[in-house]
C-alpha positions, 0 to 999 in steps of 0.5 A: 501524541496523536488523539488516538494514543491519548484516548488509549492512555485515558482508557488505560488509566480507568481500566482495572481489568487485566485482560482489557488492559492487555487489549489496549496495550496491543492496540498501542502496539499495532499503532506503533507498528503502523508508524514505524516504531517497531522496537516499541511495538515488539516490546509491548507484544512481548510483555503482553504475550508473557502475561497472556500467552497461555490462552487466558483471553481469546480476545487478547490472543487475536489482538496479539496476532494482529499486532504481530502481523502489522509489525511484519507488514510494515517493517519488512513487508514479509509474507508472515504478515498475511499468515498472522492476520489470517489466524487472527481472523479465523480465531475472531470469527470462531469466537463470534467477536464481531469487532475483531472479526471486522478488523482482522478481515479488513487487515487481511483484505489489505494484505491480499490486495498487496499480493494481488489476491483479488477474489480473496480480498473481496471475500474478506471485505464482504466479511468485514462489512457484514459485521462491522458497526457503522461507528467501528472506526478502526475497522471502517477506516481500513475497509475504506482504505483497502477499497479505495486502493483497489479501485485506484489500482484499476483506474476507477478514480471516482469510486476511489475518491469516495472511499478515500473520503470515507477512510478519512472520515472514520480516521478523523473520528478515531483520532487516527492521524497515522491513517490520515497520513497513509491515506494521503500517500496512498491516494497519490502513489496509486494515482501515479502508479495508474498514470505510469501504466497509462503512459506505457499505453497512450499519451498522457498529461505531464501537468497531471503528473506534476500535480501528483508529484506535488501530492506525493512530496507533500505526503512525504513531508508530512510523514517526516514532520510527524516522525513517521518512519513506516513507508518512507522508502516507498514515498521517496521512490514514488516521488522519483517516479513522478519526476520521471513522468514530468521529464525531470530525469536529473532529479530522479536519478539520484533518488532512484540510486538511493532506493536501489542502494538502501532497499527496504521494499517488498519483492513483489512490487519492486526489484533491483533490476527494475530500478536499474532499468529506471536509472538507465532510462534517466541516464539515457535521457541525459545523453549517457546511454553508453554508461547506462548500458555498461552498468545495467545490461544485466537488467535486460535479462531479468525476470519481471514476472513476479512483479505486479502487472503494472510494473511488468508493463513498465519494465517492458516499456523501458526495455522497448525504449532503451533497445532503440538506443543501445543493443545491450537492451535487446532487439527493438522489434523483439522488445516492441512485440514483448511490450504489446504482450505486456499491454494486453496482459495489463488490460486483462488485469484491469478488466479482472480487477474491475469485474472482481470488485463488481459486488462492492460497487454501489454499496452504502458507505458505512457511517459517512454522511451523504454530504461528504459522498455527494462530491464524488457521485 
């Protein structure tokens, strides 16, 4: 059992107030959702809602909506997650409950980043930072993680590293092992996403890809060791993509085949067609271009416009590369022109995200000793 859950149990054992006990139970439900124990999380939510579903406690209502939102977010990456968390944020702010406002705003920022709603993400983070105490470890952990991921998404490695360190600091203080494990995965997967996009624009360092691959594998192994189920499909997928970046196509292909077969991804950042192109690329690099074309010619006609900008760039690059090998993937000159458009669009995305993050640069990192942050200055 994690220290976080042990502390919740200790508080429950000493807490006589029913509504405060209900809050503690909903915190357990939220934690269970974050580590993939969705049945447990739903059971707790159902029991608390049965006792407090009549609006007896506004704080319990906020906690219930947060727990429900996290179940949606971590189990199915469903849009209902953002709606439930937005409602939790609105109620917490209306009630002037600073700790709940901070936590709900931080989680809303997380959802907004996932959906590339960057301006809204910054507003939510500013709200959270404005009301969170320095020792509010639950809120500060999520604030720092979201900021780290956002900076990592646009290649701001130094800023990202400082915020990852802040997230780890607050997670350790809270005994929140789930966040520490998630931080290790996020740090490596966002690094690989940036590397993967850069490889579509310029020459990259295969040694760096190898290091990131080892970090992803380590994070996945830690998740398996701790019995954490949430996020495992993504870890397997990113490990496969890291293998591609290092030229290990024969190793990557079965992992991509498994990912395509089992699914479990959000539709805004992984598509079956994109996975098909990645498999076709691996097959072609192993000399099986005809077989790749026979299996995945339909993927060449897919619409990738709903994916994140970096994935749209990767799709354009894969099609350009594959078109040089087989006519089924399109005319090479046309694909090359489409790749240039995708490169330009990705550049605009990076510029926009960096500009949107400008108000959050240089702010004091709450509650983290300067000695920890000096490493990243």
